[in-house]
N, CA, C and O atoms as a MOPAC input file, in Angstrom:
PM7 MOZYME 1SCF
protein

 N    -12.38800 1   -28.99100 1    23.84300 1
 C    -12.80300 1   -28.21600 1    22.75500 1
 C    -12.38200 1   -26.52900 1    22.70700 1
 O    -12.08300 1   -25.82000 1    23.66700 1
 N    -12.47600 1   -26.10900 1    21.09900 1
 C    -11.60000 1   -24.99100 1    20.98500 1
 C    -12.33900 1   -24.07500 1    21.46900 1
 O    -13.53800 1   -24.30300 1    21.30800 1
 N    -12.04700 1   -22.94500 1    22.10300 1
 C    -12.79900 1   -21.55900 1    22.37900 1
 C    -13.56000 1   -20.95400 1    20.92800 1
 O    -14.69000 1   -20.70300 1    21.34900 1
 N    -13.55400 1   -20.68600 1    19.85400 1
 C    -14.05400 1   -20.48200 1    18.70100 1
 C    -14.47000 1   -21.53300 1    17.93500 1
 O    -13.61000 1   -21.74100 1    17.07900 1
 N    -15.72000 1   -22.57200 1    17.80500 1
 C    -15.74800 1   -23.63700 1    17.00800 1
 C    -15.83700 1   -23.23200 1    15.69700 1
 O    -15.93100 1   -24.16400 1    14.89900 1
 N    -15.83500 1   -21.79700 1    15.09800 1
 C    -16.71000 1   -21.58600 1    14.04200 1
 C    -16.01000 1   -21.11600 1    13.35000 1
 O    -16.36000 1   -20.88900 1    12.19200 1
 N    -14.29100 1   -20.67800 1    13.97700 1
 C    -13.11100 1   -20.15000 1    13.45000 1
 C    -12.52200 1   -21.37200 1    12.52600 1
 O    -12.29600 1   -22.46600 1    13.04200 1
 N    -12.31000 1   -21.15300 1    11.27400 1
 C    -11.10800 1   -21.51900 1    10.79300 1
 C     -9.95000 1   -21.03000 1    10.66600 1
 O     -9.66700 1   -19.86300 1    10.39800 1
 N     -8.89000 1   -22.35700 1    10.95200 1
 C     -7.65400 1   -21.35400 1    10.76000 1
 C     -6.72300 1   -21.25400 1     9.71300 1
 O     -5.54600 1   -20.89400 1     9.75000 1
 N     -7.39800 1   -21.61400 1     8.80500 1
 C     -6.80200 1   -20.93800 1     7.18200 1
 C     -7.57000 1   -20.33000 1     6.83400 1
 O     -8.06100 1   -20.54100 1     5.72500 1
 N     -8.24100 1   -18.75300 1     8.08400 1
 C     -8.71800 1   -17.64900 1     7.72700 1
 C     -8.73700 1   -17.11000 1     8.12300 1
 O     -9.27800 1   -17.41300 1     9.18700 1
 N     -8.30900 1   -15.65800 1     8.07300 1
 C     -7.92400 1   -14.27900 1     9.36400 1
 C     -8.33000 1   -13.05500 1     8.15900 1
 O     -8.28300 1   -12.87400 1     6.94200 1
 N     -8.77500 1   -12.34000 1     9.49800 1
 C     -9.33600 1   -11.16000 1     8.91500 1
 C     -8.46700 1   -10.29400 1     7.82300 1
 O     -7.29300 1   -10.64800 1     7.93300 1
 N     -8.57600 1    -9.55500 1     7.07600 1
 C     -7.91500 1    -9.10600 1     5.51600 1
 C     -7.07700 1    -7.86700 1     6.09700 1
 O     -6.07000 1    -7.48800 1     5.49900 1
 N     -7.51400 1    -7.24100 1     7.27700 1
 C     -6.75500 1    -6.11900 1     8.08300 1
 C     -5.93800 1    -6.85700 1     9.17700 1
 O     -4.80800 1    -6.36900 1     9.15100 1
 N     -6.02400 1    -7.85500 1    10.16100 1
 C     -5.34300 1    -8.23200 1    10.81600 1
 C     -3.89700 1    -8.87700 1     9.45700 1
 O     -2.90400 1    -8.17300 1     9.27000 1
 N     -4.04700 1    -9.96000 1     8.85100 1
 C     -3.35400 1   -10.13800 1     7.71600 1
 C     -2.29400 1    -9.75000 1     7.10100 1
 O     -1.18700 1   -10.25800 1     6.92600 1
 N     -3.02900 1    -8.27700 1     6.63900 1
 C     -2.21300 1    -7.25500 1     6.06200 1
 C     -0.95800 1    -6.70000 1     7.25000 1
 O      0.26600 1    -6.66000 1     7.13000 1
 N     -1.63100 1    -6.40800 1     8.11300 1
 C     -0.30900 1    -5.88400 1     9.40400 1
 C      0.15900 1    -7.01900 1     9.59300 1
 O      1.35300 1    -6.85900 1     9.84400 1
 N     -0.23200 1    -8.63600 1     9.63100 1
 C      0.77900 1    -9.23700 1     9.93700 1
 C      1.98900 1    -9.89700 1     8.39300 1
 O      3.00100 1   -10.59700 1     8.40700 1
 N      1.45300 1    -9.43900 1     7.61400 1
 C      2.62400 1    -9.59200 1     6.36900 1
 C      3.22900 1    -8.33000 1     6.51800 1
 O      4.30900 1    -8.36600 1     5.92900 1
 N      3.03600 1    -7.25900 1     7.02000 1
 C      4.31600 1    -6.56700 1     7.16400 1
 C      3.92200 1    -5.37400 1     5.93800 1
 O      4.85900 1    -4.97500 1     5.24600 1
 N      2.40700 1    -4.76600 1     5.66200 1
 C      2.42200 1    -3.96100 1     4.66100 1
 C      2.08100 1    -2.92300 1     5.52500 1
 O      2.77300 1    -1.92300 1     5.33300 1
 N      1.28100 1    -2.82100 1     6.38000 1
 C      1.39800 1    -1.67600 1     7.20800 1
 C      1.94600 1    -1.98700 1     8.90600 1
 O      1.81500 1    -3.01300 1     9.57500 1
 N      2.64000 1    -0.56900 1     9.29000 1
 C      2.98900 1    -0.53000 1    10.69000 1
 C      1.93500 1    -0.89200 1    12.00000 1
 O      2.25300 1    -1.38800 1    13.08100 1
 N      0.61300 1    -0.48300 1    11.54300 1
 C      0.02100 1    -0.38500 1    12.29300 1
 C     -1.29300 1    -1.38400 1    11.81200 1
 O     -1.36700 1    -1.60100 1    10.60200 1
 N     -2.54700 1    -2.12900 1    12.88700 1
 C     -3.07300 1    -2.31900 1    12.47500 1
 C     -4.51100 1    -1.49500 1    12.23900 1
 O     -5.50100 1    -2.02600 1    11.73600 1
 N     -4.46500 1    -0.41200 1    12.59200 1
 C     -5.53200 1     0.33900 1    12.51700 1
 C     -5.26600 1     1.23700 1    10.90400 1
 O     -6.14000 1     1.82500 1    10.26800 1
 N     -4.06600 1     1.12800 1    10.60500 1
 C     -3.70200 1     2.04300 1     9.58000 1
 C     -3.80800 1     0.49400 1     8.29600 1
 O     -3.35400 1     0.69300 1     7.17000 1
 N     -4.27900 1    -0.59400 1     8.55300 1
 C     -4.67900 1    -1.52400 1     8.21700 1
 C     -6.02900 1    -1.63600 1     7.71200 1
 O     -6.27600 1    -1.88700 1     6.53200 1
 N     -6.65100 1    -1.50400 1     8.34900 1
 C     -7.74400 1    -1.07200 1     8.64100 1
 C     -8.21500 1     0.18000 1     7.82600 1
 O     -8.92300 1    -0.07900 1     6.85300 1
 N     -7.91400 1     1.59200 1     8.08900 1
 C     -8.30400 1     2.70000 1     7.21000 1
 C     -8.03100 1     2.44900 1     5.87800 1
 O     -8.81500 1     2.84400 1     5.01500 1
 N     -6.79900 1     1.70800 1     5.53200 1
 C     -6.29700 1     1.45100 1     3.96300 1
 C     -7.32000 1     0.65600 1     3.53700 1
 O     -7.78400 1     1.03100 1     2.46100 1
 N     -7.99000 1    -0.61000 1     4.15100 1
 C     -9.06900 1    -1.24200 1     3.58900 1
 C    -10.43500 1    -0.69600 1     3.41500 1
 O    -11.24400 1    -1.13200 1     2.59600 1
 N    -10.66100 1     0.36500 1     4.30500 1
 C    -11.99200 1     1.33300 1     4.80400 1
 C    -11.69900 1     2.28000 1     3.46000 1
 O    -12.65800 1     2.67100 1     2.79600 1
 N    -10.72900 1     2.53000 1     3.19700 1
 C    -10.20000 1     3.79700 1     2.34700 1
 C    -10.53900 1     2.76400 1     0.89900 1
 O    -11.65300 1     3.09000 1     1.31000 1
 N    -10.62600 1     2.27900 1     0.22200 1
 C    -10.47800 1     1.48200 1    -0.90300 1
 C     -9.11200 1     1.12000 1    -1.21800 1
 O     -8.99300 1     0.35800 1    -2.17800 1
 N     -8.28300 1     1.41000 1    -0.75900 1
 C     -6.61900 1     1.11400 1    -1.22300 1
 C     -6.20000 1    -0.29000 1    -1.18300 1
 O     -5.22100 1    -0.78000 1    -1.74600 1
 N     -7.10800 1    -0.89600 1    -0.41100 1
 C     -7.17300 1    -2.89100 1    -0.96800 1
 C     -7.71100 1    -3.24200 1    -1.32700 1
 O     -8.58600 1    -3.16900 1    -0.46500 1
 N     -8.30600 1    -3.93100 1    -2.40500 1
 C     -9.29000 1    -5.02900 1    -2.89700 1
 C     -8.75300 1    -6.23800 1    -3.03800 1
 O     -7.61500 1    -6.18600 1    -3.50700 1
 N     -9.22400 1    -7.51300 1    -2.76300 1
 C     -9.68100 1    -8.88100 1    -2.16600 1
 C     -9.84900 1    -9.42900 1    -3.60400 1
 O    -10.91000 1   -10.01100 1    -3.37700 1
 N     -9.65600 1    -9.63800 1    -4.66500 1
 C     -9.83400 1   -10.92100 1    -6.07500 1
 C    -10.67400 1    -9.63300 1    -6.78300 1
 O    -11.75100 1    -9.86800 1    -7.33200 1
 N    -10.15600 1    -8.33400 1    -6.74600 1
 C    -10.65900 1    -7.21100 1    -7.32100 1
 C    -11.91800 1    -6.19600 1    -7.14700 1
 O    -12.51000 1    -5.34200 1    -7.80700 1
 N    -11.96300 1    -6.71500 1    -6.04700 1
 C    -13.60200 1    -6.27600 1    -5.64900 1
 C    -12.49400 1    -5.80000 1    -3.95500 1
 O    -11.57800 1    -6.37300 1    -3.36500 1
 N    -13.52600 1    -4.00600 1    -3.65900 1
 C    -13.27300 1    -3.46400 1    -2.45600 1
 C    -14.54200 1    -4.09600 1    -1.60500 1
 O    -15.72800 1    -4.19200 1    -1.91900 1
 N    -13.88000 1    -4.46700 1    -0.47600 1
 C    -14.46400 1    -4.75000 1     0.81000 1
 C    -13.92200 1    -4.51800 1     2.23100 1
 O    -12.80200 1    -4.00800 1     2.24200 1
 N    -14.36300 1    -4.73000 1     3.20300 1
 C    -14.52700 1    -4.23800 1     4.15300 1
 C    -13.03900 1    -4.77600 1     5.39700 1
 O    -12.23600 1    -5.64900 1     5.06900 1
 N    -13.00100 1    -4.35900 1     6.16600 1
 C    -11.50200 1    -4.77100 1     6.46000 1
 C    -11.56200 1    -6.32200 1     7.48600 1
 O    -10.76700 1    -7.22300 1     7.75700 1
 N    -13.13500 1    -5.94600 1     7.86200 1
 C    -13.28300 1    -8.01300 1     8.71800 1
 C    -13.63400 1    -9.01700 1     7.32700 1
 O    -14.42300 1    -9.87600 1     7.71800 1
 N    -13.45000 1    -9.13300 1     6.43700 1
 C    -13.98400 1    -9.77200 1     5.00100 1
 C    -12.09700 1   -11.02800 1     5.63800 1
 O    -10.99300 1   -10.69300 1     6.06600 1
 N    -12.74800 1   -12.40300 1     5.32500 1
 C    -11.66300 1   -13.09000 1     5.75100 1
 C    -11.06700 1   -12.98000 1     4.35200 1
 O    -11.56400 1   -12.60000 1     3.29200 1
 N     -9.77200 1   -13.45800 1     4.69100 1
 C     -8.60100 1   -13.54300 1     3.50600 1
 C     -8.09400 1   -15.55700 1     3.86400 1
 O     -7.87300 1   -16.09100 1     4.95200 1
 N     -8.07700 1   -16.01000 1     2.83100 1
 C     -7.52900 1   -17.34200 1     2.52200 1
 C     -6.25600 1   -17.58800 1     1.63600 1
 O     -5.90600 1   -16.70500 1     0.85200 1
 N     -5.70300 1   -18.51600 1     1.71600 1
 C     -4.67900 1   -18.89300 1     0.48500 1
 C     -5.40700 1   -18.61100 1    -0.36600 1
 O     -6.62600 1   -18.52100 1    -0.22500 1
 N     -4.72700 1   -18.40100 1    -1.50400 1
 C     -5.14600 1   -18.42300 1    -2.98300 1
 C     -5.82500 1   -17.04800 1    -3.54600 1
 O     -6.05800 1   -16.86400 1    -4.74000 1
 N     -6.08500 1   -16.19000 1    -2.59700 1
 C     -7.03900 1   -14.88300 1    -2.47500 1
 C     -5.36300 1   -13.73100 1    -3.12500 1
 O     -4.20200 1   -13.45900 1    -2.81800 1
 N     -6.19500 1   -13.51600 1    -3.93800 1
 C     -5.21600 1   -12.14800 1    -5.04700 1
 C     -5.42700 1   -10.45100 1    -4.28600 1
 O     -6.46500 1    -9.80800 1    -4.44100 1
 N     -4.71900 1   -10.14900 1    -3.80600 1
 C     -4.56500 1    -8.69100 1    -2.93500 1
 C     -4.31200 1    -7.88200 1    -4.52600 1
 O     -3.56600 1    -8.19100 1    -5.45500 1
 N     -5.32100 1    -6.68400 1    -4.35600 1
 C     -3.94200 1    -5.70600 1    -4.69300 1
 C     -4.72400 1    -4.44200 1    -3.87600 1
 O     -5.83000 1    -3.94100 1    -3.67300 1
 N     -2.84600 1    -4.28600 1    -3.47200 1
 C     -2.54800 1    -2.85500 1    -2.43400 1
 C     -1.77400 1    -1.64200 1    -2.85300 1
 O     -0.57100 1    -1.71000 1    -3.10200 1
 N     -2.39700 1    -0.64000 1    -2.92400 1
 C     -1.76200 1     0.33100 1    -2.86500 1
 C     -1.34300 1     1.13500 1    -1.67400 1
 O     -2.16900 1     1.49000 1    -0.83300 1
 N      0.02300 1     1.45000 1    -1.58400 1
 C      0.72600 1     1.83700 1    -0.74100 1
 C      0.91200 1     3.19300 1    -1.28200 1
 O      0.86200 1     2.94300 1    -2.48600 1
 N      1.06200 1     4.25000 1    -1.20600 1
 C      1.85000 1     5.66600 1    -1.71300 1
 C      1.35000 1     5.89800 1    -3.16700 1
 O      0.26700 1     6.39500 1    -3.47300 1
 N      2.04400 1     5.58200 1    -3.77000 1
 C      1.90700 1     5.97400 1    -5.86500 1
 C      1.85100 1     4.72500 1    -5.54900 1
 O      0.67000 1     4.42400 1    -5.71900 1
 N      2.64000 1     3.44900 1    -5.04700 1
 C      3.05300 1     2.13400 1    -5.64200 1
 C      1.22100 1     0.95200 1    -5.40900 1
 O      0.33700 1     0.95900 1    -4.55200 1
 N      1.43400 1     0.20300 1    -6.58100 1
 C      0.10100 1    -0.65000 1    -5.98700 1
 C      0.93200 1    -1.92300 1    -6.55800 1
 O      1.46800 1    -1.94200 1    -7.66500 1
 N      0.95000 1    -3.18500 1    -5.43500 1
 C      1.22800 1    -3.95600 1    -5.87100 1
 C      0.08000 1    -5.54700 1    -5.35400 1
 O     -0.60300 1    -5.88500 1    -4.38800 1
 N      0.44700 1    -6.07100 1    -6.63400 1
 C     -0.45300 1    -7.65300 1    -6.58200 1
 C      0.24700 1    -8.67300 1    -6.07300 1
 O      1.32000 1    -9.04700 1    -6.54500 1
 N     -0.40000 1    -9.26000 1    -4.93400 1
 C     -0.14700 1   -10.67300 1    -4.09100 1
 C     -0.83800 1   -11.24100 1    -4.21300 1
 O     -1.88400 1   -10.76200 1    -4.65000 1
 N     -0.75100 1   -12.90700 1    -3.87200 1
 C     -1.51200 1   -13.75800 1    -3.72500 1
 C     -0.87600 1   -14.43700 1    -2.75300 1
 O      0.34100 1   -14.44400 1    -2.56800 1
 N     -1.69800 1   -15.01200 1    -2.12800 1
 C     -2.08900 1   -15.13200 1    -0.59500 1
 C     -1.28800 1   -16.36100 1    -0.33000 1
 O     -1.89800 1   -17.22100 1    -0.96500 1
 N     -0.43600 1   -16.84100 1     0.15300 1
 C      0.41000 1   -18.03800 1     0.10300 1
 C      0.35100 1   -18.86400 1     1.57500 1
 O      0.66000 1   -20.05100 1     1.66900 1
 N     -0.15300 1   -17.92900 1     2.84600 1
 C     -0.01200 1   -18.23300 1     4.28100 1
 C     -1.22400 1   -17.39900 1     5.07000 1
 O     -1.73600 1   -16.41200 1     4.54200 1
 N     -1.63000 1   -17.87600 1     6.35700 1
 C     -2.53800 1   -17.29300 1     6.90800 1
 C     -1.24600 1   -17.14300 1     8.53500 1
 O     -0.51800 1   -17.91200 1     9.16200 1
 N     -1.50700 1   -16.12000 1     8.56300 1
 C     -0.94600 1   -15.51000 1     9.92600 1
 C     -1.93800 1   -14.44400 1    10.85100 1
 O     -2.18400 1   -13.54500 1    10.04800 1
 N     -2.46900 1   -14.18400 1    11.84900 1
 C     -3.22900 1   -13.42300 1    12.15600 1
 C     -1.93000 1   -12.66700 1    13.49400 1
 O     -2.04200 1   -11.59600 1    14.09100 1
 N     -0.85900 1   -13.63900 1    13.59600 1
 C      0.09600 1   -12.20100 1    14.74200 1
 C      1.32500 1   -11.87500 1    13.65100 1
 O      1.51100 1   -12.32800 1    12.52200 1
 N      2.02700 1   -10.98800 1    14.37600 1
 C      3.18100 1   -10.56400 1    13.74600 1
 C      4.33400 1   -10.88900 1    13.86900 1
 O      5.07000 1   -10.60400 1    14.81400 1
 N      4.59700 1   -11.52100 1    12.91500 1
 C      5.84500 1   -12.03200 1    13.09000 1
 C      7.40800 1   -11.42800 1    12.37800 1
 O      7.29600 1   -10.40200 1    11.70600 1
 N      8.94600 1   -12.08800 1    12.52500 1
 C      9.72400 1   -11.22200 1    11.57900 1
 C      9.29500 1   -10.91200 1    10.40800 1
 O      8.35600 1   -11.56600 1     9.95400 1
 N      9.85100 1    -9.88500 1     9.66800 1
 C      9.87700 1    -9.68700 1     8.20600 1
 C     10.03300 1   -11.22900 1     7.44100 1
 O      9.12700 1   -11.72600 1     6.77200 1
 N     11.40600 1   -11.89500 1     7.68600 1
 C     11.04800 1   -12.87500 1     6.68900 1
 C     10.15300 1   -14.00700 1     7.05000 1
 O     10.10300 1   -14.80100 1     6.11000 1
 N      9.48400 1   -14.34700 1     7.98600 1
 C      8.47900 1   -14.81900 1     8.46600 1
 C      7.11100 1   -14.42100 1     7.04900 1
 O      6.49600 1   -15.15100 1     6.27200 1
 N      7.11700 1   -13.12100 1     7.25800 1
 C      5.98000 1   -12.22300 1     6.80800 1
 C      6.28800 1   -12.42600 1     4.97300 1
 O      5.46200 1   -12.56600 1     4.07100 1
 N      7.65500 1   -12.37700 1     4.91800 1
 C      7.80600 1   -12.65000 1     3.44100 1
 C      7.16100 1   -13.74900 1     2.56900 1
 O      6.87100 1   -13.80500 1     1.37400 1
 N      7.03100 1   -14.69500 1     3.72100 1
 C      6.45700 1   -16.41600 1     3.06000 1
 C      5.28100 1   -16.21000 1     3.77200 1
 O      5.10700 1   -17.06300 1     4.64300 1
 N      4.16200 1   -15.11000 1     3.66700 1
 C      2.67900 1   -14.65400 1     3.38700 1
 C      2.18000 1   -14.61500 1     2.28200 1
 O      1.00700 1   -14.95400 1     2.12100 1
 N      2.97300 1   -14.18300 1     1.24900 1
 C      2.47000 1   -13.64800 1     0.24500 1
 C      3.58600 1   -13.75100 1    -1.52700 1
 O      4.81100 1   -13.75300 1    -1.40300 1
 N      3.32300 1   -13.78100 1    -2.13300 1
 C      3.89100 1   -14.05500 1    -3.66100 1
 C      3.57900 1   -13.11300 1    -4.30600 1
 O      2.55000 1   -13.13800 1    -4.98100 1
 N      4.47200 1   -11.93800 1    -4.25700 1
 C      3.94500 1   -11.09300 1    -5.08300 1
 C      4.02000 1   -11.39400 1    -6.69000 1
 O      4.97500 1   -12.00500 1    -7.17000 1
 N      2.68100 1   -10.80300 1    -7.65400 1
 C      3.04900 1   -11.39700 1    -8.99200 1
 C      3.96800 1   -11.13900 1    -9.74800 1
 O      4.88000 1   -10.79100 1    -8.99700 1
 N      4.46800 1   -11.06300 1   -11.21400 1
 C      5.32100 1   -11.18900 1   -12.12600 1
 C      5.37500 1    -9.67300 1   -12.45200 1
 O      6.26500 1    -8.86500 1   -12.18200 1
 N      3.76000 1    -9.42300 1   -13.34300 1
 C      3.61800 1    -7.83600 1   -13.56000 1
 C      3.58800 1    -6.94700 1   -12.56100 1
 O      4.06000 1    -5.82100 1   -12.72100 1
 N      2.96000 1    -7.38800 1   -11.26200 1
 C      2.91000 1    -6.41500 1   -10.73600 1
 C      4.55800 1    -6.33000 1   -10.10700 1
 O      4.61800 1    -5.18800 1    -9.65000 1
 N      5.81100 1    -6.95700 1    -9.89200 1
 C      7.07600 1    -6.39400 1    -9.98800 1
 C      7.60800 1    -5.80900 1   -11.05200 1
 O      8.54900 1    -5.08900 1   -10.71900 1
 N      7.38000 1    -5.81500 1   -12.31800 1
 C      7.95000 1    -5.30300 1   -13.58600 1
 C      6.93700 1    -4.17500 1   -13.45800 1
 O      7.27900 1    -3.33600 1   -14.29200 1
 N      5.77900 1    -3.72400 1   -12.76900 1
 C      5.09000 1    -2.40100 1   -12.96200 1
 C      5.47200 1    -1.35800 1   -11.88100 1
 O      5.10700 1    -0.18700 1   -11.77600 1
 N      6.10800 1    -1.92100 1   -11.28900 1
 C      7.01300 1    -1.12900 1   -10.23100 1
 C      8.37800 1    -0.76200 1   -10.34700 1
 O      8.89300 1     0.27300 1    -9.92500 1
 N      8.82900 1    -1.53700 1   -10.85100 1
 C      9.98900 1    -1.70800 1   -11.45600 1
 C     10.00600 1    -0.27400 1   -12.80600 1
 O     10.79300 1     0.67300 1   -12.80500 1
 N      8.95200 1    -0.52300 1   -13.78000 1
 C      9.20600 1     0.81700 1   -14.52600 1
 C      9.14900 1     1.74100 1   -13.98600 1
 O      9.75800 1     2.70600 1   -14.44800 1
 N      8.07600 1     1.93900 1   -12.24300 1
 C      7.15000 1     3.10300 1   -12.03000 1
 C      9.20800 1     3.63200 1   -11.55000 1
 O      9.46600 1     4.83500 1   -11.59900 1
 N      9.87300 1     3.06400 1   -11.32400 1
 C     11.01700 1     2.96900 1   -10.44500 1
 C     11.81700 1     3.86300 1   -11.17000 1
 O     12.06300 1     4.99200 1   -10.74500 1
 N     12.40000 1     3.27000 1   -12.64000 1
 C     13.14200 1     4.25600 1   -13.92100 1
 C     11.96600 1     5.51400 1   -14.09800 1
 O     12.38600 1     6.63700 1   -14.37800 1
 N     10.92300 1     5.35700 1   -13.97800 1
 C     10.33100 1     6.69800 1   -14.40700 1
 C     10.94800 1     8.01500 1   -13.72500 1
 O     11.30300 1     9.10100 1   -14.18400 1
 N     10.91400 1     7.09500 1   -11.57200 1
 C     11.25700 1     8.16700 1   -11.10500 1
 C     12.41300 1     8.84800 1   -11.17300 1
 O     12.56100 1     9.97800 1   -10.70800 1
 N     13.25500 1     8.21500 1   -11.73400 1
 C     14.40500 1     7.75500 1   -12.20200 1
 C     15.01200 1     9.33000 1   -12.92600 1
 O     15.82200 1    10.14600 1   -12.48700 1
 N     14.23000 1     9.29600 1   -14.17100 1
 C     14.23100 1     9.79400 1   -14.98500 1
 C     13.77600 1    11.23500 1   -14.93900 1
 O     14.58900 1    12.05300 1   -15.36900 1
 N     12.48100 1    11.74300 1   -14.43800 1
 C     12.04300 1    12.03500 1   -13.86500 1
 C     12.70300 1    13.49800 1   -13.51200 1
 O     13.86000 1    13.60500 1   -13.10600 1
 N     11.89100 1    14.51800 1   -13.70200 1
 C     13.24200 1    16.10900 1   -13.35000 1
 C     12.80800 1    16.14700 1   -11.71200 1
 O     11.63000 1    15.90800 1   -11.44800 1
 N     13.94000 1    16.50500 1   -10.39100 1
 C     13.78200 1    17.25800 1    -9.44500 1
 C     12.41000 1    17.79200 1    -9.45000 1
 O     12.00000 1    18.03500 1   -10.58500 1
 N     11.50000 1    18.06800 1    -8.38400 1
 C     10.48000 1    19.18200 1    -8.33900 1
 C     11.49700 1    20.65200 1    -7.60700 1
 O     12.56200 1    20.63800 1    -6.99100 1
 N     10.98000 1    21.31100 1    -7.84300 1
 C     11.78200 1    23.11800 1    -8.10400 1
 C     13.19600 1    22.88000 1    -8.16500 1
 O     13.99400 1    23.37300 1    -7.36800 1
 N     13.56400 1    21.96200 1    -9.31300 1
 C     15.31900 1    21.77300 1    -9.55800 1
 C     15.25500 1    23.19000 1   -10.83900 1
 O     16.37900 1    23.34500 1   -11.31800 1
 N     14.23200 1    24.15600 1   -11.41800 1
 C     14.38900 1    25.14300 1   -12.04200 1
 C     14.55400 1    26.22900 1   -10.66000 1
 O     14.90800 1    27.37500 1   -10.93600 1
 N     14.42400 1    26.05100 1    -9.89400 1
 C     14.25200 1    27.49000 1    -8.59900 1
 C     15.55000 1    27.61200 1    -8.57500 1
 O     16.25600 1    26.64900 1    -8.87600 1
 N     16.02600 1    28.68100 1    -8.25500 1
 C     17.49900 1    28.95300 1    -7.62200 1
 C     17.22300 1    30.01800 1    -6.81500 1
 O     17.09700 1    31.19800 1    -7.14600 1
 N     17.10700 1    29.35000 1    -5.35500 1
 C     16.84700 1    30.18500 1    -4.11700 1
 C     15.82600 1    31.51200 1    -4.22900 1
 O     15.27300 1    31.65700 1    -5.31900 1
 N     15.55700 1    32.43200 1    -3.23700 1
 C     14.59700 1    32.66400 1    -2.80200 1
 C     14.05200 1    33.90000 1    -4.04200 1
 O     15.04700 1    34.06900 1    -4.74800 1
 N     13.07800 1    34.66400 1    -4.49000 1
 C     12.25100 1    35.28200 1    -4.89500 1
 C     13.29500 1    36.64300 1    -4.75700 1
 O     13.76400 1    37.16700 1    -3.74700 1
 N     13.46400 1    37.01000 1    -6.31100 1
 C     14.23300 1    38.80000 1    -6.26800 1
 C     12.96200 1    39.67600 1    -6.38000 1
 O     11.91700 1    39.19300 1    -6.81600 1
 N     13.01900 1    40.46600 1    -6.13800 1
 C     12.06500 1    41.89000 1    -6.07700 1
 C     11.07500 1    41.82200 1    -7.40300 1
 O      9.86500 1    42.02700 1    -7.50000 1
 N     12.19000 1    41.40800 1    -8.50500 1
 C     11.46200 1    41.68200 1    -9.18700 1
 C     10.42200 1    40.19900 1    -9.23000 1
 O      9.27200 1    40.30100 1    -8.80400 1
 N     10.91300 1    38.88800 1    -9.75600 1
 C      9.52700 1    37.87600 1    -9.23800 1
 C      8.58300 1    38.38300 1    -7.98700 1
 O      7.39000 1    38.12600 1    -8.14700 1
 N      8.85300 1    38.91200 1    -7.03800 1
 C      7.71400 1    39.41600 1    -6.23700 1
 C      6.86900 1    40.41600 1    -6.57800 1
 O      5.89900 1    40.68400 1    -5.87000 1
 N      7.14600 1    41.06800 1    -7.68900 1
 C      6.32900 1    42.31500 1    -8.29600 1
 C      5.39700 1    40.99900 1    -9.24900 1
 O      4.18500 1    40.81600 1    -9.36400 1
 N      6.22200 1    40.48100 1    -9.64300 1
 C      5.24600 1    39.64300 1   -10.86000 1
 C      3.94400 1    38.49500 1   -10.30000 1
 O      2.90700 1    37.98400 1   -10.72500 1
 N      4.82000 1    38.51100 1    -9.04300 1
 C      3.52100 1    37.30000 1    -8.32000 1
 C      2.69600 1    38.02700 1    -8.05900 1
 O      1.51400 1    37.71000 1    -7.92300 1
 N      3.08600 1    38.97200 1    -7.95800 1
 C      2.02400 1    40.06600 1    -6.93200 1
 C      0.36600 1    40.33900 1    -7.99500 1
 O     -0.85300 1    40.17600 1    -7.96500 1
 N      1.86200 1    41.02100 1    -9.11000 1
 C      0.71500 1    41.29700 1   -10.08400 1
 C     -0.08000 1    39.93800 1   -10.73400 1
 O     -1.26500 1    39.88000 1   -11.06200 1
 N      0.65900 1    39.16400 1   -10.79300 1
 C     -1.33600 1    37.45400 1   -11.13500 1
 C     -1.13600 1    36.86000 1   -10.00000 1
 O     -0.97800 1    35.64100 1   -10.06300 1
 N     -1.09200 1    37.40700 1    -8.87000 1
 C     -2.15400 1    36.99500 1    -7.92100 1
 C     -3.29700 1    37.93400 1    -7.40600 1
 O     -4.19700 1    37.75800 1    -6.58400 1
 N     -2.81900 1    39.32200 1    -8.42900 1
 C     -4.44800 1    40.38000 1    -8.47200 1
 C     -4.40300 1    41.20700 1    -6.54600 1
 O     -5.34100 1    41.65000 1    -5.88300 1
 N     -3.05100 1    41.11600 1    -6.23500 1
 C     -2.59800 1    42.31300 1    -5.89100 1
 C     -2.34900 1    43.55200 1    -5.25800 1
 O     -1.51000 1    44.32500 1    -5.72200 1

């Protein structure tokens, strides 16, 4: 007799799956991301304990990047990176959007590129006047 007769091997908790698929380094980080609304299951914000099954669509936001993936397999244990890549399939639209964002970042000016060293005495006086000191 199985230890947990009500558990389905084709389902697992969302936070555990995100950790096993290596989207987050720690399961706590995965839980916080789901609680913070950074992960949507089939377009809906859910709780970390929600079951995920093959065929579900996940929208995962990490930093400024959003990935849309389809769940292909279930794992509740963290394995190697090659095993983790078999758990999901990223949609073509998601890949195209990430590539487009990467190109835009390449073309954007580097923050602080127009600054040249420390402020001069004249610059400090201007900053003081602007700041109201």
